[in-house]
N, C-alpha and C positions, 0 to 999 in steps of 0.2 A: 713397568710404574710411572704413573708421574713424577717433579717434582717441579709443584707448582709455586711461581715469587712470589713473593710480595709489595710491593714500593711503595712505600710509606714517606708524603713530606708533610712534613708538620710546621703551619707556622714560618713558613722561610720569607724570611727578610730580605731584600737584597737591595746594593745599591750603585748607581754608576756614576761615577766622578765628584762624588757625594749628593747623588738625587735618590732619592727613594721612589724606589721605581715596583717592589714585588712588597707589597703591607703584610704577608702574614699567610703565603696560601700553604690550605690544606688541602688534600686529596689523597684515598690510597685504593692502588692501582694490582690487582690481584692476574695471576694467570689465565686467562682464557678471557680477560674481560677486555672490552675497548671504549675508552674515555673521548671525548671530542671534547675540545676549547675551545670557544668560538667568542668571537666580540668587537668591539671598532679599534679600529689602530688606536696603538700610543695607549692603553689597556694595561701593557706586561707578559700577554704571552706569549713572543720570541724570546722577551729575558730569561722565562720559567724556560725555556730549554736551554738557554746558553747555559744558564745558572745551574742549571743541573747537573749539563760534563761538566762544571769547571774552566767555562773559561774566564781566560786572566781581565777581562776585559770589568766582571763584575763583581764584587766585594760583598760580601756574605754576610749580615748584619745581625741574623738570629734566626731559630728553627733548627730544624733535624730535617737529614731525609736518610731513608737507611731500604738497603736491597737485603730483603730476607736476613733482618737484624743488624747488617752489618754499617759502620757507620761511613756512608760513602763521603758527605764530606772532609775526610779523612783521608781521601785515597784521590790519584795525583790524575790528569785525563786516561792515562795510560789503565790505569787501574783501574781505573769503572770500567772503560770499555770490555778492561780485560776479564771481567766481574760478571760484563751481562749483557751494560748499556751500552743506545745505539741511538744518534741521533740521525736520519734522513734531514741536510741541511736545506732551507731554503735556498740560499747560493752557495751551493756550492763551489768549491774555491779550483784553480788548474793548478796541477803541477806537471811541467816540464821533466824529462830524463824518468820519470817514475810508467812506466805499464801499469794499466790495468790489471795484468796477470799477476804482473809480480808485487804492485802491489797488496791487487786480495790470497796471496798466495802467503806472503810474509805474517798480512794479521791471520789468518788463521793456523797459519803454525802456533804466531804468538797465543795463542788462547788453548790450542792443543796444548803446549808446550810440550817442552825436552822429551825429544822418545816417541811422541807420538804427532810429529808432524806427517801431513799426507805426502801421498806419493805426487810427482808432477803426473804420473796416466792419470790418477783416477780424480785428480784435480783440474785438471785439459775437459773432465769426463764432464764433473758436476760443473765448471759453471760452461761449457758449450752446453747446457742442458737449459742451464736455470734462460744464458742470453736468448736461447730458441726460446722460452717461454716467452717471455718481456720479448722479441721479435726484436731482438738486436741483430743486431747483422755483425757472426764473428769477428771482422776488422777491426770492434772494438778491441778483442781482449789483446791488441798486438799494441793500438795506442796507448798516446798518454793521457795519464789522469783526466778525465777532463778537460785537456788540451783544445779548442775548436770544437769542442760539442755546442749543441743547441741546447737550449733551456730544457725542452724534450728529454733528445738524451743526458744530460744530466741528472734530471728525475727517476729517469728508468736507471740510471746506473747508480742509483741510492739505491733504489729498492733491487735490485740484484747483491750489490754490497750487502745489503739484510738478509737476502736468501742463503745470500755463501758464509756470512762468519754467525748464521742460529743464536741470535741472541736475545735472553730476558724478559730484557725489557723494551721496545721500539718507542719511539718518540718522532713522529714525522711531522716538521713544521713545513707548513702549506710546502705540500707535497704538488698539488692542487697548483698552482700557479704556475700560468704558463702554458698547460698544458691545453691541446686540442682534445674537445672528447673523447674519439680513438686512442690518444695516449693513457688521459685519464682511466678513463676501460681498462686498459690493461694495468696497469701501475695501480690500480686497483684491486685486477686480478690477482695483482701477486702475493696483495699485503695478507688479501682472504688466503691466499694459500694457505700464509703463514700460520697463520688462527687455529691456537693450539690450546687444551690449558698447561706445557710448557712456557707462554710468553704471555706479555700485557704488550697492549699499545696506545700510546699516548698520540691522540691524530690533534695538531690544530692547523684551523679553517675557519677561513670569512665565508663558506659558500655550502651551505647545504646540499649543495651539488654532488658535494662527494660523498659525500654520507648516503645518498643514494644507493652506492657503490660500496661503501664499505661500512655493512649498517651497527651505529656504535649500542650497546648496551644502557649509556652514561651520557650523558651535556650537561656541557658548564659553561657557565658565560664569566666574562672575567671579564672585570670592570674598577676602577683604581686600585692598580693592584692587587688585585684578592679576589677570587672565587665570592661572585654574590649569589648567583641562584643555579642550579641543580636539576634534570629530570630526565627523563626519554627521550628517544626519538622524535617523541614530538614536539617537545621544546624546539631542535633544529629548524625541523618545521614550519613551525610559533615564528621564529624571527624569520624566517626567508620570507615569509605571509607579508609579514606586521614590522619585522624591524628591530630596536633598540631602544625605542621612544620610552614602552608600554615599562619597563621594567626602569627603566629611570622614574618614572612616576612612581613607580608600587614603589620603591625605596626612597626614593623619596632624594635620587641624585640629580645636580646638576651638569656637572660634567665628568665622563665616563675615565676622562685619560689620566696620567701620568705620564702625559708625555709623548711624543710621536719619535717612534723606536727608530733610532739609525739604521735598522737594519731593516728595518720592516716597508714593505713594499704597502704605499699609503692607497688605501681604498674610502669614495667617501661613506660616513655611514647612510645606512636603507639599501645600499647597491645590491640591486638581487647580480647572482649571474647571468653572463648575459648567453638568449638559450641557444645552442648548437645543435 
């Protein structure tokens, strides 16, 4: 029986060092749905992902976030993860002294709860199978978390964590940045393998290229710290062809930014994905 999650963001407002970045974001994601958020740099996309997960840098100034009716904003970061939220980060951290396997098994056991821990043999078999799907060297199981990994290896490692942890709501923040076309296809295949009625996705990207492989049900454009336009996959295709100027003209927006986000890689407006 499907346990279809419902994730709701209602008029979410957030500041960074006193500067308002999110100015009332409203979005609902249900199990089985893939929502893509696109937009120029500095419009609040990465801030939205970080605020949802409880990054201490971001102060929530208003609005609500719920998962299956439970107040996410009242949860600690670890509680949000245990509740089923997952963020594949744009720039994953390196953690020396903690192996991939130890990190993932600890995270899985935390979600499973005391008395339901996964056995070592079952865990190793599952991890090896998922790593094979992602074409990862088995030795990465014993390496320290992200230490010395290339950008593409870090991104595959984020998808490996998603596949092992089986979250209810997945947020992918610029998961395509720095990937060549072969790595992009592998990462996208890993995401597509996880699509089900038990899971919803929020995909943050600059490029329509990623959405050629992860077909979204809904596409949203973010400007000035809020969602200003929504549509289907055809909206992403138009953005790839025409950029964002037509939306700015349509809505009378002169400056789409709320300030370039510190953690966001800068891509010039109207830039298309490179042809690979």
